[in-house]
C-alpha positions in Angstrom: 188.2 228.8 111.0 187.0 229.6 114.5 187.2 227.0 117.1 184.3 226.8 119.6 185.4 226.8 123.2 184.3 223.5 124.8 182.5 223.8 128.1 183.6 221.0 130.4 181.3 219.8 133.1 180.1 216.5 134.5 176.6 215.5 135.6 178.2 214.5 138.9 181.5 214.2 140.6 181.7 211.2 142.9 184.1 213.0 145.3 182.1 216.3 145.4 180.4 216.9 148.8 177.7 218.9 147.0 177.0 216.1 144.5 176.6 213.8 147.5 174.1 216.2 149.0 172.2 216.3 145.7 172.1 212.4 145.8 171.0 212.5 149.5 174.2 210.6 150.5 175.0 213.4 152.9 172.4 215.1 155.1 171.7 218.8 154.5 169.0 221.1 155.8 167.3 221.6 152.5 165.1 224.8 152.1 164.3 224.5 148.4 164.6 221.9 145.7 163.4 221.4 142.1 164.7 219.5 139.1 167.7 221.8 138.5 168.5 223.4 141.8 168.9 222.6 145.5 169.3 225.1 148.3 170.4 224.2 151.9 171.7 225.8 155.1 175.4 226.7 155.2 176.9 224.5 158.0 179.3 227.4 158.9 177.0 230.4 158.5 178.1 234.0 158.6 174.7 234.8 160.2 171.5 232.8 160.9 169.7 232.2 157.6 172.9 231.9 155.5 172.0 229.4 152.7 173.7 227.9 149.6 172.0 227.5 146.2 173.6 225.0 143.9 172.9 223.4 140.5 172.2 219.7 140.7 174.6 219.1 137.9 178.3 219.3 138.7 179.7 222.5 137.2 182.8 223.9 139.0 182.5 227.5 137.8 179.4 229.5 137.5 180.6 231.0 134.2 180.6 227.5 132.7 176.9 227.1 133.4 174.5 227.1 130.4 172.9 230.6 130.4 169.4 229.2 131.0 170.7 227.3 134.1 172.5 230.4 135.4 169.3 232.4 135.0 167.3 229.7 136.8 169.7 229.6 139.7 169.6 233.3 140.1 165.8 233.3 139.9 165.8 230.9 142.9 168.4 233.1 144.6 166.1 236.1 144.1 163.1 234.2 145.5 165.0 232.9 148.6 166.5 236.3 149.2 163.0 237.7 149.6 162.2 235.0 152.2 165.5 235.7 154.1 164.6 239.4 154.2 161.1 238.7 155.5 162.3 236.3 158.3 165.5 237.9 159.5 164.9 241.6 158.6 168.6 242.3 157.9 169.9 245.7 156.7 170.7 244.0 153.4 170.6 240.5 151.9 173.9 239.8 150.1 175.0 237.2 147.7 178.4 235.9 146.8 179.7 233.3 144.3 183.0 232.1 145.6 183.8 228.4 145.2 187.2 228.1 146.7 186.0 225.7 149.4 183.9 223.3 147.3 184.6 223.1 143.5 180.9 223.1 142.6 179.1 226.2 141.6 177.3 227.7 144.6 175.7 231.0 145.5 175.8 232.2 149.1 172.7 234.1 150.3 173.7 236.0 153.5 171.4 238.1 155.7 173.7 241.1 156.4 173.5 243.1 159.6 176.9 244.8 159.0 178.9 245.6 155.9 181.5 243.1 157.0 179.1 240.2 156.9 179.6 239.3 153.3 183.4 239.6 153.5 185.9 237.4 155.4 186.0 239.8 158.3 184.1 237.5 160.6 186.2 234.5 159.5 189.5 236.4 159.9 188.4 237.7 163.4 187.1 234.2 164.3 183.7 235.6 165.1 181.6 233.2 163.1 178.8 231.7 165.3 178.5 227.9 165.8 174.9 226.9 165.3 173.8 223.4 166.4 172.2 221.0 164.0 168.9 221.7 165.9 169.3 225.4 165.3 170.1 224.9 161.6 167.1 222.6 161.3 164.8 225.2 162.9 166.1 227.9 160.6 165.6 225.7 157.6 162.0 225.1 158.7 161.4 228.9 159.0 162.6 229.4 155.5 160.6 226.6 154.0 157.5 228.0 155.8 157.5 231.3 154.0 155.4 231.4 150.8 
């Protein structure tokens, strides 16, 4: 008799900073939102236009997402990546799914001007820019404005 592997996830985690953003308990510069997904500006961006796309339900690892939810998230990532490319005209638009910092599935969309932009090179060399809340808000407004 085969045992089915049980996928473990919660609708929300009261301690999760991303769940608090979903519930609007913590402010974020939101660039996109629907019933399943929310996307917002990364507060420590690699480059201007770096955003995070997360499921509204708390799932720690992307491989535990229901396939249809994963496909929906990646569809939103695809749509937002096109906007990032139009606005910032990077050499490439990169994506990464990491999750070491916040245990809630999230996809980074990063405008890449250099091959090191999607790696930890900037972090290791302490070359990450510090954008003000006003700058992040203006960038979010730019992204929201592209149809």
